[in-house]
C-alpha positions as CSV (number, residue, x, y, z in Angstrom):
1,M,0.0,0.0,0.0
2,L,1.3,3.4,-0.9
3,K,1.9,5.7,2.0
4,K,2.9,9.4,2.1
5,R,5.7,10.2,4.5
6,S,7.5,13.4,5.5
7,V,11.1,13.9,6.1
8,T,13.5,16.9,6.8
9,I,16.6,16.9,4.6
10,R,19.2,19.6,4.7
11,G,16.8,21.7,6.8
12,H,14.0,21.4,4.2
13,A,10.7,19.6,4.9
14,T,9.6,17.4,2.0
15,S,7.4,14.4,1.5
16,Y,7.6,11.2,-0.6
17,S,5.1,8.4,-1.3
18,I,6.3,4.8,-1.5
19,E,4.9,1.4,-0.7
20,N,5.4,0.0,2.8
21,E,7.6,-2.8,1.4
22,F,10.0,-0.2,-0.2
23,H,10.0,1.8,3.1
24,A,10.9,-1.4,5.1
25,A,13.7,-2.1,2.7
26,L,15.0,1.5,2.9
27,R,15.0,1.2,6.7
28,E,17.0,-2.0,6.5
29,I,19.5,-0.5,4.1
30,A,19.9,2.6,6.4
31,E,20.4,0.3,9.4
32,R,23.0,-1.8,7.7
33,R,24.9,1.4,6.8
34,G,24.6,2.8,10.3
35,R,22.8,5.9,9.0
36,P,19.4,7.5,9.8
37,V,16.8,7.0,7.1
38,A,16.7,10.8,6.6
39,A,20.4,10.9,5.9
40,L,20.0,8.1,3.3
41,I,17.1,9.9,1.7
42,A,19.2,13.2,1.6
43,S,21.9,11.3,-0.3
44,I,19.4,9.8,-2.7
45,D,17.9,13.3,-3.2
46,V,21.3,14.9,-4.0
47,N,22.2,12.1,-6.5
48,R,18.9,11.8,-8.3
49,P,18.5,13.0,-11.9
50,A,16.6,16.3,-12.2
51,D,13.8,14.7,-14.1
52,T,13.2,12.0,-11.4
53,N,11.0,12.7,-8.5
54,L,12.1,11.7,-5.0
55,S,9.7,8.8,-4.6
56,S,10.8,7.2,-7.8
57,A,14.5,7.8,-6.9
58,I,14.0,6.0,-3.6
59,R,12.4,3.0,-5.3
60,I,15.2,2.9,-7.9
61,F,17.8,3.1,-5.2
62,V,16.2,0.3,-3.2
63,L,15.9,-1.9,-6.3
64,K,19.6,-1.4,-7.2
65,E,20.7,-2.2,-3.6
66,I,18.6,-5.4,-3.7
67,R,20.1,-6.4,-7.1
68,Q,23.6,-5.7,-5.9
69,A,23.1,-7.8,-2.8
70,A,21.7,-10.7,-4.8
71,A,24.6,-10.5,-7.2
72,R,27.0,-10.8,-4.3
73,G,25.2,-13.8,-3.1
């Protein structure tokens, strides 16, 4: 189910809408990296293409992380 969430990144409040499963995976990735979810989202935001919205960028990031983990075995 799609859920809208709010986060403050670099002093700016913003929101994103992603499915609960993507959010759970994002939290797991942040935990493995020892970073707060907001810091991870800030990094995703800075590195996303200008024509990609934040919600899509988060989904793409999570998918890439899962694929990389699967490739490592």
